[in-house]
Phi, psi and omega in degrees: 000132184230149179199126175049040177081000175260146179240141181236150175257125180240133179225158178270130178257106183295319179299321183269350184054041182224157166273130182235143183224162180213138178283133185265162169067023173225161181283320179294154182255119176234115179237158183202166181210165178190158183275346182215172177299315181297321182290317181291324174297314177298321180294317177303308181297317178297317180296319178294313179301315179297318180299310180301319180293315179297324178295316178298317178297321182281351183070029179236155180282134176290154171298138175252142177296152176291140184280336185093357178257135182222115179265131181225151178248144178211157178304144182301327180291325179288319179304315179298316181296319177298312180303310182299316181295313179299314179300315180299322181278357177061043175227163176287162177300318179302309179300319181297314181296317179300317180295319177297316178297314182299318179296318180295317178294322178297317176299327180276352181084010183270353182240000000 
C-alpha cells in the first residue's frame, strides 16, 4: 500500500480482529488500523497526512522513505574486479553488489 511516497505493510491481527499497518522505511513510527481494506486504507492516508502536518507545525522535515538508490565511489581497481566478477557470475554489477552487501549485513547480524 502506497500513499504520498510512503509504503505501508498491513497484516491481519487475529486477536484484535483488525487489519493493522505500519509505515515502512522511515525512522519515525506511524501505525494505523481498520476493520476493512477501505478503513485501513483511509486510516493509512489520515496518519500520513497527520504526520506531515505535525512535522510542518513542529518546523521539522518529515522522514522520507529510502529510494533504494545508492551512489557510491570506489577505487578503479575494485570497480574493475567487481565488473569482472559479476560478469563471470553472469549477473549485473547491481545484483552482485546487493548480494555482497546482504552477506556482509548477515554476518554482522544486521539482517
